[in-house]
Structures are given as C-alpha cells and as structure tokens.
N, C-alpha and C positions, 0 to 999 in steps of 0.2 A: 229494765227493770230497775230501782234503790232498793236495795234494801237495807232496812236497820238492824243493831242486835237487840233484841228481845232480854229479859232477865234469867232465861236458859233456856236449850235447847235453837233451834231453826233459828234464822235471821227473818224479821218482818219483814213485809213487804211494803212500802208506802205506798203504792198502788191501792189494794187492800186498804190501809188504814182510811186513804185520802175517798174508799168506795164508802167506808161500813158511816165515817163521818160526813159525807153528801146526803146520806142514803137518812140517816137522824136525823140534821135540820131539818130536811125535806117534811119527815114526822113531824119531828115536834113543831112546823108552824101552819102543819096542814092541821093537826089532830091535839097539839097543846101539849107539855113535858110530858106530866102523869097519863097522860094513853098510851105515850110510848111504849113496846117490847122492845124483847131482845128480840122473838121470832120477829115482827112487822121488820125492824132492820135488819135480818138477814134476809128476807125474804126479799123486799125493798133494794138491797146494797146486792143479793146474789153473792154472801158471806156467808160460809156454816154457821151455826150457830155455835159450836164448837172451839173454832177458833176468835171470832168474836168476844167470847166469855174468856178464852186468855190473855188474854189484855185489857179487859173493863171487867168489873165485878155487879152492874147494874146498866141496863139503859140510863138512867139519870146520869152515870161516870160517862156515856159515850156521847150525852147528848152535850155535859158541861165539855168534855173534851173539844167535840166538832164545834162550838160556839167557841174557846177560845182560840182554837187554833185559827174561827173565820176573821177573830174579833183582834187580836193580839200584834198583829202585825201592823195597826194602825195606830196604837198607842201605846206612845214612845214614851214619855216619864221624863220626859228634857228638864234638866232644871237649872235653876234659873238663880239669878247670884242671890236671891231672897226668898224664902218662903210664900211669901204675895205670889212673886211671880215664877218659882214654879208651878205653886197650886192654879195661879190662871193657863200656865199653860198644858199640865194636866186635864182641866175638865175639859177645856177650849177641842183637844184634843179626842178626849171622849165622846165629847157631843157631834164631833164629826165622822168621828168613827161610825157612831148609829145610827149608819142612814133606815128607811125607813121598817126594813126587813127585820134589822137585827136588834133594833129599836120593840120593834114588834114580839121579837122571841125573848129580849131580857123581860120586857112586863111578862111573858110567860112565864118563863123561871122563878120571877121571883114568887110571882101568885103560885105556884103549883110549889111549891119550894116551903108555905106555910103548911103545907099539909102531905108534904111526903119528907119525910127522914134523912132517905136517903139522899136527895137529889138539895137535900138544907142541908149537907154535910159537906156533900160533893163543892155546890156554892159557897161555903165559904173554905172550905181550905183551897178549891180553884181562884176563888175571884175574889170576896172578901178581905180573906185574910192575908193574900198575897200585896195586895191595893192597901192597906190600913199599914202593912209595913213599910210598904214605898212613901206612904204622906207621913208619916211615923220618922222616914231617914229625913225627910225631905224638912221637919220642924225640928229635927235637933242640933238645926242651927241656930237656934231662936232659942235654946237655954228653958227651954218649958219643961214641967213637973211631966210621968205621964200622963196622970188626971188631967194634966190642961191638954195634950198632945191629942186626946184619946177624944173630949169632948170637940175640941177646932177639927178634926178630922169627920166626924157624925156630923155636924152643921154641915160643913164645907160639902161632904155628898149628900147630907142628906137631903137638903134643898133639893140639889141634884136628882134624889131619885123620888123626886115630890112630883118635882116636874115629871118626870120619865111617865109617873105612874098615873097620877093627873094631871093627863097633858092637858089644861085648860091655856096655855103660855108657852111660847118657845124656850129652848133653852140657847138664845145666841149667845154670842161674846159680850154683849151690854149684861146681858144678867148676869152669864158667868163673873163679870168684873165687878158688879155691884155685891153679889155675895162676898165676892174675895174679899175686896178694901172693908164689908162690914166685919166678917170675919177675924180673919188676921189681923192684929195690930201691925199701925205702920213701923211700930219698931222692932217688929216676932225679925 
C-alpha cells in the first residue's frame, strides 16, 4: 500500500484516497454534485467519515479533488511558439479529455456551483483560477495588459464552455481553431 504524508500525523494511504475519490465521482455522476454528502461518500467508499473529514472540509472539496485527479493527467498545457498555438493546443487537449462521462460531470459541477457557495469556491480555486493563470502565462509573451489578457481568456474559454453547456454542436478541432483565430490577433 502506497502512503503519502498528510499535513500532520500519520501518513495517508493512496488506496484510501483513491477509494474516496472513486466513490465521490460515482455519486456525483449518479446524483449530481449538490446532492452528494460526506455520509454518502463514506458509505460508498467504506472509509470512515472522520478519515474523510481529516482530508477534505466538505463533499464539494472531495468531488473537485476527484474530478481533478481524473482529468488532469489528460490536460498538459503544451506551450506553443505563439499564444495562438498554445491556446489551440490547450483547448484541443481539454476537448479530448472530456469524454462523455467527464463532460456530463463538468456540466453538473458548473451548474451546482451556481447555488452552492462551497462548491463555487472549490471550483474557482482548483479549476478556473489555475487555468486562468496558465492562460495569463501563455499571453505574457504577447505583451498585453492584464485587462486584455483577462478578456481574451474569457472569450476563449467562454466559447468553449458555452458549447459544453449548450451542446448544440461539437467542440472539435475546426471549432477550436476558428475561435482561437478570431480571438487572438495574428500579431500576438
């Protein structure tokens, strides 16, 4: 059994973490994130509530950590030689990582975050904030103001998330290429 060191005290079992995260993902997919509780996760995973609460403050935090552990290996943020190339790579990786199950869960997480302040905070701190920071880093080479960078990130990811939430058409390479071309100036 592999162990990782926690904040203080005994080492944490990776198997326990994996079991809790798998249960949280399964429950979030079945019930929707806003209906998942620590009690439910404990029952489904066979891990004591006290153990779960030592690692996560609430069910929203467990779900976000589980979602990130599941999807992050598939999103690399490969740097290109230009901001256009970087964002094209990032958005293509993101689209490919969102298989139907992950796509549906992400839709649920976004929806639930609108009325659940804890989930909204977890979503911002662990998903949106880090991606915006990566985006700002990619745009730094273009010499834009912070406001221009923020708006450009909103436009790029906003178009992506709109198609994710209102799935009237695919998020394919052609769509991503068009969005990137329309949003990021060729000179950037």
